[in-house]
C-alpha positions in Angstrom: -0.3 0.2 0.2 1.8 3.5 -0.9 0.1 6.7 -1.2 1.6 9.5 -3.9 0.6 13.4 -3.8 0.8 14.9 -6.6 1.5 19.1 -5.9 3.6 21.9 -7.1 4.5 25.8 -6.5 1.9 27.6 -4.7 -0.7 24.8 -4.5 -2.8 24.2 -1.7 -0.9 20.7 -2.0 1.2 21.8 0.8 -1.9 21.8 3.3 -1.7 17.6 2.8 1.7 17.9 2.9 1.8 19.1 6.1 -1.0 17.1 6.9 1.5 13.3 5.8 4.8 15.0 7.4 3.5 15.6 11.0 1.8 12.5 11.5 4.4 10.7 9.9 2.9 9.0 7.5 4.6 7.8 4.5 3.8 8.6 0.9 5.9 9.7 -2.6 5.5 12.6 -3.5 5.2 14.2 -7.4 6.3 17.5 -7.9 4.4 19.0 -10.9 5.4 22.1 -13.2 3.1 24.1 -13.5 4.4 26.7 -15.7 5.4 24.1 -18.4 2.0 23.3 -18.1 2.7 19.6 -16.7 -1.0 19.1 -15.1 -2.4 19.6 -18.0 -0.9 16.0 -19.3 -2.6 13.0 -19.6 -0.7 11.1 -17.8 -1.7 13.7 -14.5 -5.1 14.2 -16.0 -6.0 10.9 -15.3 -5.8 11.3 -12.6 -7.8 14.4 -12.0 -8.8 15.1 -15.3 -9.9 18.8 -13.6 -6.0 19.6 -14.3 -5.9 21.1 -10.8 -3.6 20.3 -7.3 -3.7 18.6 -5.5 -4.1 15.0 -6.2 -3.7 12.1 -4.4 -3.4 8.6 -5.3 -3.6 5.8 -2.1 -3.3 2.5 -4.1 -4.0 0.8 -1.0 -8.1 0.6 -2.1 -10.0 0.1 -5.3 -11.7 2.9 -6.4 -15.7 1.7 -7.8 -14.9 1.8 -11.3 -11.4 -0.2 -10.7 -8.2 0.9 -10.0 -6.6 3.3 -7.4 -8.5 5.5 -5.0 -7.3 8.9 -6.6 -8.7 12.2 -5.2 -8.4 16.2 -5.8 -9.7 19.3 -3.4 -7.2 19.3 -0.5 -10.6 19.4 1.7 -11.2 16.0 0.3 -7.9 14.4 0.5 -7.1 15.9 3.8 -10.2 13.8 5.3 -9.4 10.6 3.9 -6.2 10.8 4.8 -8.0 11.8 8.9 -9.6 8.6 8.3 -7.7 5.7 6.5 -4.4 7.0 8.6 -4.8 9.8 11.2 -7.0 7.9 13.2 -9.3 10.7 14.1 -12.8 9.0 13.2 -11.1 5.4 14.9 -14.2 4.2 17.3 -11.4 2.5 19.7 -9.6 5.6 19.9 -12.7 8.2 20.4 -15.0 6.7 23.0 -17.2 5.1 20.2 -19.0 4.9 17.2 -21.0 7.9 18.1 -18.1 10.4 19.5 -16.3 8.8 16.1 -19.8 10.3 13.6 -19.5 13.8 15.3 -15.5 14.3 14.8 -16.2 13.3 11.5 -18.8 16.1 11.1 -16.7 18.4 12.8 -13.7 17.6 10.8 -15.6 18.2 8.2 -17.3 21.6 8.3 -14.0 22.8 9.5 -12.6 21.7 5.8 -15.5 23.3 3.9 -15.1 26.8 6.7 -11.3 27.1 5.3 -12.2 26.1 1.6 -15.0 27.8 1.2 -15.3 30.6 3.9 -11.5 31.8 5.2 -10.1 30.9 2.1 -12.9 33.4 -0.4 -12.2 36.0 3.0 -8.8 36.3 2.6 -8.4 35.9 -1.5 -11.0 37.8 -2.8 -10.8 41.4 -2.3 -14.4 42.9 -2.2 -14.9 39.3 1.1 -11.3 40.6 2.6 -12.8 44.0 2.9 -16.8 42.9 4.2 -15.8 39.6 5.5 -11.9 39.5 6.4 -12.3 41.0 10.2 -15.4 39.6 12.1 -14.0 36.0 10.5 -10.5 37.2 12.6 -12.3 38.5 14.7 -14.7 34.7 15.9 -11.3 32.6 14.7 -9.4 35.0 16.9 -11.7 33.6 20.0 -11.3 30.5 19.4 -7.8 30.3 18.9 -6.9 31.9 22.1 -7.0 29.3 24.7 -4.2 26.8 22.1 -6.6 24.3 22.0 -7.4 22.0 19.0 -10.2 23.3 17.1 -11.9 19.0 17.5 -10.5 16.7 19.5 -7.6 16.6 21.6 -4.8 16.3 19.1 -3.8 18.6 16.4 -5.5 16.9 13.5 -6.8 17.9 9.8 -9.2 20.6 10.7 -6.0 22.5 12.3 -4.4 21.5 9.2 -7.0 23.4 7.0 -7.4 26.0 9.1 -3.9 27.3 10.0 -2.9 26.7 6.2 -4.9 29.7 5.9 -3.6 31.8 8.6 -0.2 30.8 7.5 -1.1 32.6 4.3 -1.5 36.0 5.9 1.8 37.2 6.3 3.5 35.1 3.1 0.7 37.2 0.3 -1.2 39.2 2.7 1.6 40.9 4.8 0.3 44.7 4.8 -3.2 43.4 6.9 -1.9 44.5 10.4 -2.9 41.1 12.9 -2.3 42.7 16.4 -5.7 42.5 17.6 -6.2 39.0 17.2 -3.0 37.9 19.4 -4.6 34.0 18.6 -4.7 34.3 15.1 -0.5 34.9 15.4 0.1 32.6 18.0 -2.1 30.0 15.4 0.3 31.3 12.6 3.5 31.2 14.8 2.9 27.4 16.1 2.3 26.1 12.1 5.5 28.5 11.1 7.4 26.4 13.9 6.3 23.0 13.3 9.3 21.4 11.2 7.2 19.1 9.0 5.0 23.0 8.2 8.7 24.1 6.9 9.1 20.5 4.6 5.9 21.1 3.1 6.3 24.6 2.9 9.4 23.9 0.6 7.5 23.1 -1.8 6.0 26.4 -2.2 
């Protein structure tokens, strides 16, 4: 059984790659040259027909149509990794089937929030002015105590949210984060992680 993660510079592949590195999950990294158009070649569009990165191939699972399981979208990849390799929803580890189902629902919620709400607030200028301060205020309160967003251990939800927050000093250094100490602490925690640094080396 092996995992292959496909990514490239300035893509969201750093998110699942950080998770893999942080959890010590073995994987093969394939970096595509976007400028050369490698993501549009048939070898890759067979994995993701939309020619977007990241994508994951898990040859330990057979897809419904045959062949290895192939996933695209960083949130879907993170959810799969959390469930199959991270033990985040293992009933024996989290207090039974009901707790496992609840945790899976909460992690899915945060992954959708990160990709559908937080990302839009950051990268769409009109939303950045209107939504960004409100979201930061709420997140700051939720992150103030430094605890994981779901459960007692750092996981996929934290990976997704912290990844987007850590984009702030990279892409928007002009934004003053002083009013949000919880957000700043979450960014600092990500930046201090050796696993995060290895994952970001691909950017």
